[in-house]
Backbone as JSON Lines, residues from 0, in Angstrom:
{"i":0,"aa":"P","n":[45.62,150.24,-70.53],"ca":[46.55,149.85,-71.58],"c":[45.96,148.75,-72.46]}
{"i":1,"aa":"C","n":[46.49,148.65,-73.67],"ca":[46.08,147.62,-74.61],"c":[46.53,146.27,-74.09]}
{"i":2,"aa":"K","n":[45.68,145.26,-74.24],"ca":[46.01,143.93,-73.74],"c":[46.96,143.19,-74.66]}
{"i":3,"aa":"R","n":[47.14,143.68,-75.87],"ca":[48.02,143.01,-76.84],"c":[49.37,143.72,-76.91]}
{"i":4,"aa":"P","n":[50.44,142.96,-77.16],"ca":[51.72,143.63,-77.38],"c":[51.66,144.43,-78.69]}
{"i":5,"aa":"P","n":[52.47,145.47,-78.84],"ca":[52.39,146.33,-80.02],"c":[52.45,145.58,-81.34]}
{"i":6,"aa":"R","n":[53.26,144.55,-81.43],"ca":[53.4,143.83,-82.7],"c":[52.16,143.02,-83.05]}
{"i":7,"aa":"L","n":[51.3,142.73,-82.07],"ca":[50.09,141.95,-82.33],"c":[48.82,142.79,-82.38]}
{"i":8,"aa":"C","n":[48.94,144.07,-82.07],"ca":[47.77,144.94,-82.09],"c":[47.48,145.33,-83.54]}
{"i":9,"aa":"R","n":[46.33,144.97,-84.04],"ca":[45.98,145.24,-85.44],"c":[45.76,146.72,-85.72]}
{"i":10,"aa":"Q","n":[45.41,147.48,-84.71],"ca":[45.11,148.89,-84.93],"c":[46.35,149.78,-84.96]}
{"i":11,"aa":"G","n":[47.47,149.29,-84.48],"ca":[48.7,150.06,-84.5],"c":[48.55,151.39,-83.79]}
{"i":12,"aa":"Y","n":[48.95,152.49,-84.47],"ca":[48.88,153.81,-83.85],"c":[47.45,154.3,-83.67]}
{"i":13,"aa":"A","n":[46.49,153.67,-84.35],"ca":[45.09,154.06,-84.2],"c":[44.44,153.43,-82.98]}
{"i":14,"aa":"C","n":[45.16,152.58,-82.29],"ca":[44.63,151.91,-81.1],"c":[44.3,152.96,-80.04]}
{"i":15,"aa":"P","n":[43.07,152.94,-79.5],"ca":[42.71,153.94,-78.5],"c":[43.39,153.7,-77.15]}
{"i":16,"aa":"Q","n":[43.96,152.54,-76.95],"ca":[44.68,152.23,-75.73],"c":[46.16,152.57,-75.93]}
{"i":17,"aa":"Y","n":[46.99,152.32,-74.94],"ca":[48.41,152.56,-75.11],"c":[49.18,151.27,-74.84]}
{"i":18,"aa":"H","n":[50.34,151.15,-75.47],"ca":[51.13,149.93,-75.39],"c":[52.31,150.06,-74.44]}
{"i":19,"aa":"N","n":[52.71,151.26,-74.13],"ca":[53.78,151.51,-73.17],"c":[53.6,152.93,-72.63]}
{"i":20,"aa":"P","n":[54.28,153.3,-71.56],"ca":[54.07,154.63,-70.96],"c":[54.32,155.8,-71.92]}
{"i":21,"aa":"R","n":[55.18,155.63,-72.91],"ca":[55.44,156.72,-73.85],"c":[54.25,156.98,-74.76]}
{"i":22,"aa":"D","n":[53.39,155.98,-74.94],"ca":[52.23,156.12,-75.82],"c":[50.99,156.61,-75.09]}
{"i":23,"aa":"R","n":[51.05,156.73,-73.78],"ca":[49.87,157.05,-72.98],"c":[49.29,158.4,-73.39]}
{"i":24,"aa":"R","n":[47.97,158.43,-73.56],"ca":[47.29,159.68,-73.91],"c":[46.18,159.95,-72.91]}
{"i":25,"aa":"R","n":[45.89,161.21,-72.73],"ca":[44.78,161.59,-71.86],"c":[43.48,161.5,-72.67]}
{"i":26,"aa":"N","n":[42.38,161.39,-71.98],"ca":[41.08,161.27,-72.62],"c":[40.81,162.52,-73.46]}
{"i":27,"aa":"P","n":[40.69,162.4,-74.8],"ca":[40.48,163.58,-75.64],"c":[39.14,164.27,-75.43]}
{"i":28,"aa":"S","n":[38.17,163.6,-74.8],"ca":[36.9,164.28,-74.54],"c":[37.0,165.21,-73.33]}
{"i":29,"aa":"I","n":[38.04,165.01,-72.52],"ca":[38.26,165.86,-71.34],"c":[39.38,166.86,-71.59]}
{"i":30,"aa":"F","n":[40.47,166.4,-72.2],"ca":[41.64,167.23,-72.45],"c":[41.69,167.63,-73.92]}
{"i":31,"aa":"K","n":[41.88,168.9,-74.19],"ca":[41.98,169.39,-75.56],"c":[43.44,169.31,-75.99]}
{"i":32,"aa":"Y","n":[43.67,168.69,-77.13],"ca":[45.02,168.54,-77.64],"c":[45.33,169.61,-78.67]}
{"i":33,"aa":"K","n":[46.61,169.96,-78.76],"ca":[47.09,170.88,-79.77],"c":[47.97,170.1,-80.73]}
{"i":34,"aa":"S","n":[48.13,170.6,-81.94],"ca":[49.01,169.93,-82.9],"c":[50.47,170.23,-82.61]}
{"i":35,"aa":"T","n":[50.73,171.2,-81.74],"ca":[52.1,171.55,-81.36],"c":[52.55,170.67,-80.21]}
{"i":36,"aa":"P","n":[53.69,169.99,-80.34],"ca":[54.15,169.14,-79.24],"c":[54.64,169.96,-78.05]}
{"i":37,"aa":"C","n":[54.54,169.38,-76.89],"ca":[55.02,170.02,-75.66],"c":[56.53,170.27,-75.78]}
{"i":38,"aa":"P","n":[57.0,171.48,-75.52],"ca":[58.43,171.77,-75.65],"c":[59.29,171.01,-74.64]}
{"i":39,"aa":"H","n":[58.69,170.53,-73.54],"ca":[59.46,169.74,-72.57],"c":[59.67,168.32,-73.06]}
{"i":40,"aa":"V","n":[58.8,167.86,-73.95],"ca":[58.86,166.47,-74.41],"c":[59.55,166.34,-75.76]}
{"i":41,"aa":"K","n":[59.42,167.33,-76.62],"ca":[60.11,167.29,-77.92],"c":[61.11,168.42,-77.98]}
{"i":42,"aa":"Q","n":[62.37,168.04,-77.99],"ca":[63.45,169.03,-78.08],"c":[64.2,168.77,-79.38]}
{"i":43,"aa":"N","n":[64.19,169.77,-80.26],"ca":[64.73,169.64,-81.62],"c":[63.97,168.53,-82.33]}
{"i":44,"aa":"D","n":[64.64,167.5,-82.8],"ca":[63.96,166.39,-83.48],"c":[63.82,165.17,-82.59]}
{"i":45,"aa":"E","n":[64.19,165.29,-81.33],"ca":[64.17,164.15,-80.41],"c":[62.95,164.2,-79.49]}
{"i":46,"aa":"W","n":[62.27,163.06,-79.36],"ca":[61.16,162.93,-78.41],"c":[61.71,162.37,-77.12]}
{"i":47,"aa":"I","n":[61.32,162.97,-76.01],"ca":[61.78,162.56,-74.69],"c":[60.59,161.93,-73.96]}
{"i":48,"aa":"D","n":[60.86,161.2,-72.92],"ca":[59.81,160.55,-72.13],"c":[58.79,161.59,-71.67]}
{"i":49,"aa":"P","n":[57.48,161.41,-71.98],"ca":[56.47,162.4,-71.61],"c":[56.33,162.66,-70.12]}
{"i":50,"aa":"T","n":[56.82,161.76,-69.31],"ca":[56.7,161.97,-67.86],"c":[57.6,163.1,-67.38]}
{"i":51,"aa":"V","n":[58.52,163.6,-68.22],"ca":[59.4,164.7,-67.81],"c":[58.7,166.06,-67.87]}
{"i":52,"aa":"C","n":[57.53,166.12,-68.48],"ca":[56.8,167.39,-68.54],"c":[56.42,167.81,-67.13]}
{"i":53,"aa":"E","n":[56.76,169.04,-66.78],"ca":[56.51,169.55,-65.43],"c":[55.02,169.64,-65.12]}
{"i":54,"aa":"S","n":[54.19,169.82,-66.14],"ca":[52.75,169.98,-65.93],"c":[52.01,168.66,-65.82]}
{"i":55,"aa":"G","n":[52.65,167.56,-66.18],"ca":[52.01,166.24,-66.1],"c":[50.73,166.18,-66.93]}
{"i":56,"aa":"D","n":[49.65,165.64,-66.36],"ca":[48.39,165.55,-67.08],"c":[47.74,166.91,-67.28]}
{"i":57,"aa":"G","n":[48.21,167.92,-66.61],"ca":[47.68,169.26,-66.79],"c":[48.32,170.02,-67.93]}
{"i":58,"aa":"C","n":[49.2,169.37,-68.68],"ca":[49.89,170.03,-69.8],"c":[48.88,170.49,-70.84]}
{"i":59,"aa":"K","n":[49.07,171.7,-71.36],"ca":[48.12,172.24,-72.33],"c":[48.42,171.8,-73.75]}
{"i":60,"aa":"Y","n":[49.45,170.99,-73.96],"ca":[49.79,170.49,-75.3],"c":[49.26,169.1,-75.52]}
């Protein structure tokens, strides 16, 4: 995780680290990302906690 709180991180969303569990990302050199959000995490226009995905780190999204 990023050592700075979100309001003090100069990189904002471009920060390669994460500021809270909802921002956590898998290593993009190992996991291939899709532009389509996981249907378990985004329902309609609402984003849900990513830990609810049944596939966990094995999610293909």
